[in-house]
N, CA, C and O atoms as a printed pandas DataFrame, in Angstrom:
     atom_number atom_name residue_name chain_id  residue_number  x_coord  y_coord  z_coord
0              1         N          MET        A               1   21.410   -0.574    9.914
1              2        CA          MET        A               1   22.345   -1.113   10.880
2              3         C          MET        A               1   23.215   -2.141   10.158
3              4         O          MET        A               1   22.711   -2.957    9.386
4              5         N          THR        A               2   24.477   -2.098   10.403
5              6        CA          THR        A               2   25.406   -3.000    9.734
6              7         C          THR        A               2   25.687   -4.227   10.591
7              8         O          THR        A               2   25.312   -4.288   11.761
8              9         N          ILE        A               3   26.341   -5.181    9.993
9             10        CA          ILE        A               3   26.725   -6.387   10.726
10            11         C          ILE        A               3   27.651   -6.026   11.881
11            12         O          ILE        A               3   27.569   -6.635   12.948
12            13         N          GLN        A               4   28.527   -5.047   11.685
13            14        CA          GLN        A               4   29.416   -4.629   12.775
14            15         C          GLN        A               4   28.612   -4.099   13.953
15            16         O          GLN        A               4   28.970   -4.339   15.106
16            17         N          GLU        A               5   27.532   -3.384   13.675
17            18        CA          GLU        A               5   26.685   -2.882   14.759
18            19         C          GLU        A               5   26.034   -4.034   15.524
19            20         O          GLU        A               5   25.884   -3.964   16.744
20            21         N          VAL        A               6   25.652   -5.079   14.820
21            22        CA          VAL        A               6   25.092   -6.268   15.475
22            23         C          VAL        A               6   26.150   -6.903   16.370
23            24         O          VAL        A               6   25.857   -7.290   17.501
24            25         N          ARG        A               7   27.361   -7.011   15.875
25            26        CA          ARG        A               7   28.459   -7.558   16.692
26            27         C          ARG        A               7   28.696   -6.698   17.930
27            28         O          ARG        A               7   28.927   -7.217   19.022
28            29         N          ASN        A               8   28.636   -5.379   17.751
29            30        CA          ASN        A               8   28.813   -4.475   18.897
30            31         C          ASN        A               8   27.723   -4.680   19.937
31            32         O          ASN        A               8   27.999   -4.662   21.136
32            33         N          MET        A               9   26.485   -4.876   19.489
33            34        CA          MET        A               9   25.387   -5.118   20.428
34            35         C          MET        A               9   25.625   -6.400   21.219
35            36         O          MET        A               9   25.394   -6.439   22.427
36            37         N          HIS        A              10   26.088   -7.448   20.539
37            38        CA          HIS        A              10   26.402   -8.701   21.234
38            39         C          HIS        A              10   27.517   -8.492   22.261
39            40         O          HIS        A              10   27.445   -9.028   23.367
40            41         N          LEU        A              11   28.531   -7.728   21.909
41            42        CA          LEU        A              11   29.640   -7.458   22.821
42            43         C          LEU        A              11   29.164   -6.699   24.057
43            44         O          LEU        A              11   29.534   -7.043   25.180
44            45         N          VAL        A              12   28.347   -5.671   23.853
45            46        CA          VAL        A              12   27.817   -4.896   24.982
46            47         C          VAL        A              12   26.982   -5.795   25.889
47            48         O          VAL        A              12   27.094   -5.715   27.113
48            49         N          ALA        A              13   26.152   -6.644   25.304
49            50        CA          ALA        A              13   25.316   -7.551   26.098
50            51         C          ALA        A              13   26.165   -8.534   26.898
51            52         O          ALA        A              13   25.837   -8.860   28.038
52            53         N          GLU        A              14   27.244   -8.999   26.304
53            54        CA          GLU        A              14   28.100   -9.999   26.938
54            55         C          GLU        A              14   28.993   -9.421   28.031
55            56         O          GLU        A              14   29.229  -10.078   29.045
56            57         N          LYS        A              15   29.493   -8.200   27.840
57            58        CA          LYS        A              15   30.516   -7.643   28.726
58            59         C          LYS        A              15   30.026   -6.586   29.706
59            60         O          LYS        A              15   30.783   -6.181   30.587
60            61         N          THR        A              16   28.773   -6.124   29.578
61            62        CA          THR        A              16   28.283   -5.060   30.452
62            63         C          THR        A              16   26.910   -5.417   31.012
63            64         O          THR        A              16   26.336   -6.457   30.688
64            65         N          MET        A              17   26.404   -4.536   31.853
65            66        CA          MET        A              17   25.058   -4.689   32.400
66            67         C          MET        A              17   24.059   -3.797   31.650
67            68         O          MET        A              17   22.911   -3.664   32.074
68            69         N          ILE        A              18   24.481   -3.199   30.558
69            70        CA          ILE        A              18   23.615   -2.330   29.764
70            71         C          ILE        A              18   22.600   -3.198   29.024
71            72         O          ILE        A              18   22.983   -4.134   28.323
72            73         N          PRO        A              19   21.303   -2.896   29.173
73            74        CA          PRO        A              19   20.311   -3.703   28.452
74            75         C          PRO        A              19   20.348   -3.409   26.952
75            76         O          PRO        A              19   20.279   -2.253   26.535
76            77         N          VAL        A              20   20.456   -4.443   26.165
77            78        CA          VAL        A              20   20.399   -4.316   24.709
78            79         C          VAL        A              20   19.358   -5.307   24.195
79            80         O          VAL        A              20   19.145   -6.354   24.808
80            81         N          PRO        A              21   18.716   -4.991   23.088
81            82        CA          PRO        A              21   17.696   -5.902   22.569
82            83         C          PRO        A              21   18.305   -7.191   22.039
83            84         O          PRO        A              21   19.385   -7.190   21.448
84            85         N          GLY        A              22   17.596   -8.287   22.261
85            86        CA          GLY        A              22   18.000   -9.545   21.653
86            87         C          GLY        A              22   17.744   -9.486   20.155
87            88         O          GLY        A              22   16.760   -8.890   19.717
88            89         N          ILE        A              23   18.608  -10.088   19.377
89            90        CA          ILE        A              23   18.481  -10.052   17.922
90            91         C          ILE        A              23   17.960  -11.404   17.451
91            92         O          ILE        A              23   18.527  -12.449   17.769
92            93         N          HIS        A              24   16.873  -11.366   16.689
93            94        CA          HIS        A              24   16.257  -12.589   16.178
94            95         C          HIS        A              24   16.700  -12.919   14.759
95            96         O          HIS        A              24   16.904  -14.084   14.417
96            97         N          GLU        A              25   16.848  -11.880   13.934
97            98        CA          GLU        A              25   17.194  -12.115   12.536
98            99         C          GLU        A              25   17.839  -10.871   11.936
99           100         O          GLU        A              25   17.492   -9.745   12.293
100          101         N          VAL        A              26   18.775  -11.087   11.026
101          102        CA          VAL        A              26   19.419   -9.999   10.283
102          103         C          VAL        A              26   19.274  -10.319    8.799
103          104         O          VAL        A              26   19.623  -11.413    8.357
104          105         N          CYS        A              27   18.760   -9.366    8.038
105          106        CA          CYS        A              27   18.590   -9.535    6.592
106          107         C          CYS        A              27   19.368   -8.442    5.875
107          108         O          CYS        A              27   19.284   -7.269    6.236
108          109         N          ARG        A              28   20.123   -8.834    4.862
109          110        CA          ARG        A              28   20.822   -7.851    4.024
110          111         C          ARG        A              28   20.486   -8.150    2.572
111          112         O          ARG        A              28   20.444   -9.306    2.151
112          113         N          GLN        A              29   20.248   -7.092    1.821
113          114        CA          GLN        A              29   19.988   -7.255    0.391
114          115         C          GLN        A              29   20.346   -5.980   -0.348
115          116         O          GLN        A              29   20.624   -4.946    0.261
116          117         N          GLU        A              30   20.335   -6.069   -1.659
117          118        CA          GLU        A              30   20.632   -4.900   -2.473
118          119         C          GLU        A              30   19.336   -4.146   -2.743
119          120         O          GLU        A              30   18.320   -4.741   -3.101
120          121         N          GLY        A              31   19.387   -2.826   -2.565
121          122        CA          GLY        A              31   18.218   -1.990   -2.792
122          123         C          GLY        A              31   17.996   -1.690   -4.262
123          124         O          GLY        A              31   18.744   -2.157   -5.121
124          125         N          LYS        A              32   16.962   -0.907   -4.548
125          126        CA          LYS        A              32   16.575   -0.589   -5.929
126          127         C          LYS        A              32   17.669    0.139   -6.698
127          128         O          LYS        A              32   17.848   -0.103   -7.891
128          129         N          GLU        A              33   18.398    1.023   -6.036
129          130        CA          GLU        A              33   19.450    1.784   -6.714
130          131         C          GLU        A              33   20.826    1.141   -6.567
131          132         O          GLU        A              33   21.841    1.797   -6.803
132          133         N          GLY        A              34   20.873   -0.120   -6.184
133          134        CA          GLY        A              34   22.142   -0.806   -6.036
134          135         C          GLY        A              34   22.798   -0.625   -4.680
135          136         O          GLY        A              34   23.874   -1.166   -4.426
136          137         N          ASN        A              35   22.143    0.144   -3.800
137          138        CA          ASN        A              35   22.697    0.321   -2.459
138          139         C          ASN        A              35   22.346   -0.885   -1.592
139          140         O          ASN        A              35   21.387   -1.604   -1.872
140          141         N          LYS        A              36   23.120   -1.096   -0.553
141          142        CA          LYS        A              36   22.866   -2.221    0.349
142          143         C          LYS        A              36   21.880   -1.794    1.425
143          144         O          LYS        A              36   21.972   -0.693    1.968
144          145         N          VAL        A              37   20.940   -2.676    1.724
145          146        CA          VAL        A              37   19.897   -2.412    2.708
146          147         C          VAL        A              37   19.970   -3.502    3.764
147          148         O          VAL        A              37   20.129   -4.679    3.439
148          149         N          ALA        A              38   19.853   -3.112    5.030
149          150        CA          ALA        A              38   19.875   -4.089    6.124
150          151         C          ALA        A              38   18.655   -3.885    7.007
151          152         O          ALA        A              38   18.195   -2.761    7.204
152          153         N          ALA        A              39   18.137   -4.986    7.535
153          154        CA          ALA        A              39   17.023   -4.929    8.482
154          155         C          ALA        A              39   17.316   -5.906    9.606
155          156         O          ALA        A              39   17.870   -6.982    9.381
156          157         N          ILE        A              40   16.938   -5.520   10.820
157          158        CA          ILE        A              40   17.171   -6.364   11.986
158          159         C          ILE        A              40   15.867   -6.521   12.748
159          160         O          ILE        A              40   15.202   -5.534   13.061
160          161         N          LEU        A              41   15.502   -7.756   13.046
161          162        CA          LEU        A              41   14.348   -8.043   13.889
162          163         C          LEU        A              41   14.886   -8.261   15.297
163          164         O          LEU        A              41   15.674   -9.177   15.532
164          165         N          ARG        A              42   14.455   -7.410   16.239
165          166        CA          ARG        A              42   15.004   -7.472   17.594
166          167         C          ARG        A              42   13.920   -7.239   18.631
167          168         O          ARG        A              42   12.822   -6.786   18.305
168          169         N          ASN        A              43   14.231   -7.548   19.872
169          170        CA          ASN        A              43   13.310   -7.341   20.989
170          171         C          ASN        A              43   13.181   -5.862   21.314
171          172         O          ASN        A              43   14.063   -5.059   21.007
172          173         N          TYR        A              44   12.063   -5.522   21.942
173          174        CA          TYR        A              44   11.853   -4.171   22.461
174          175         C          TYR        A              44   12.515   -4.077   23.833
175          176         O          TYR        A              44   12.372   -4.983   24.654
176          177         N          VAL        A              45   13.230   -2.998   24.082
177          178        CA          VAL        A              45   13.818   -2.737   25.395
178          179         C          VAL        A              45   13.167   -1.463   25.927
179          180         O          VAL        A              45   13.340   -0.395   25.340
180          181         N          PRO        A              46   12.416   -1.560   27.036
181          182        CA          PRO        A              46   11.761   -0.360   27.561
182          183         C          PRO        A              46   12.777    0.635   28.118
183          184         O          PRO        A              46   13.868    0.257   28.545
184          185         N          GLY        A              47   12.405    1.891   28.105
185          186        CA          GLY        A              47   13.266    2.934   28.654
186          187         C          GLY        A              47   13.300    4.145   27.748
187          188         O          GLY        A              47   12.596    4.205   26.739
188          189         N          LYS        A              48   14.126    5.110   28.119
189          190        CA          LYS        A              48   14.277    6.334   27.334
190          191         C          LYS        A              48   15.333    6.131   26.256
191          192         O          LYS        A              48   16.320    5.428   26.471
192          193         N          PRO        A              49   15.122    6.747   25.097
193          194        CA          PRO        A              49   16.183    6.734   24.088
194          195         C          PRO        A              49   17.425    7.456   24.625
195          196         O          PRO        A              49   17.317    8.368   25.445
196          197         N          PHE        A              50   18.581    7.046   24.161
197          198        CA          PHE        A              50   19.843    7.589   24.656
198          199         C          PHE        A              50   19.897    9.103   24.555
199          200         O          PHE        A              50   20.362    9.772   25.477
200          201         N          ASP        A              51   19.418    9.655   23.426
201          202        CA          ASP        A              51   19.506   11.109   23.255
202          203         C          ASP        A              51   18.649   11.857   24.269
203          204         O          ASP        A              51   18.951   13.007   24.590
204          205         N          GLU        A              52   17.585   11.236   24.783
205          206        CA          GLU        A              52   16.772   11.862   25.828
206          207         C          GLU        A              52   17.400   11.669   27.212
207          208         O          GLU        A              52   17.342   12.572   28.048
208          209         N          ALA        A              53   17.985   10.524   27.453
209          210        CA          ALA        A              53   18.563   10.216   28.764
210          211         C          ALA        A              53   19.871   10.964   29.010
211          212         O          ALA        A              53   20.212   11.230   30.163
212          213         N          TRP        A              54   20.607   11.307   27.963
213          214        CA          TRP        A              54   21.927   11.915   28.094
214          215         C          TRP        A              54   21.897   13.199   28.914
215          216         O          TRP        A              54   22.717   13.370   29.816
216          217         N          ASP        A              55   20.962   14.107   28.618
217          218        CA          ASP        A              55   20.889   15.378   29.345
218          219         C          ASP        A              55   20.635   15.159   30.832
219          220         O          ASP        A              55   21.195   15.873   31.664
220          221         N          ALA        A              56   19.812   14.196   31.172
221          222        CA          ALA        A              56   19.531   13.907   32.577
222          223         C          ALA        A              56   20.776   13.376   33.286
223          224         O          ALA        A              56   20.960   13.631   34.476
224          225         N          LEU        A              57   21.622   12.650   32.584
225          226        CA          LEU        A              57   22.849   12.124   33.186
226          227         C          LEU        A              57   23.833   13.244   33.506
227          228         O          LEU        A              57   24.573   13.160   34.486
228          229         N          ASN        A              58   23.845   14.280   32.692
229          230        CA          ASN        A              58   24.763   15.396   32.903
230          231         C          ASN        A              58   24.246   16.414   33.910
231          232         O          ASN        A              58   25.020   17.235   34.403
232          233         N          ASN        A              59   22.962   16.379   34.224
233          234        CA          ASN        A              59   22.346   17.332   35.153
234          235         C          ASN        A              59   21.610   16.581   36.259
235          236         O          ASN        A              59   20.388   16.444   36.194
236          237         N          PRO        A              60   22.325   16.093   37.271
237          238        CA          PRO        A              60   21.671   15.286   38.320
238          239         C          PRO        A              60   20.652   16.055   39.135
239          240         O          PRO        A              60   20.037   15.494   40.042
């Protein structure tokens, strides 16, 4: 997850009623092969994953 994704989560939480996990910490570092690695410590939000819920939304 990138920093932009963290910003997007904050925006969704601020402007909508969609539940998003609270973010406690964001860590970025360089990986073994020189690639960038990111980790986010966040709250658990109960419910169905979006990919599972999507089909139910289209078929009431």
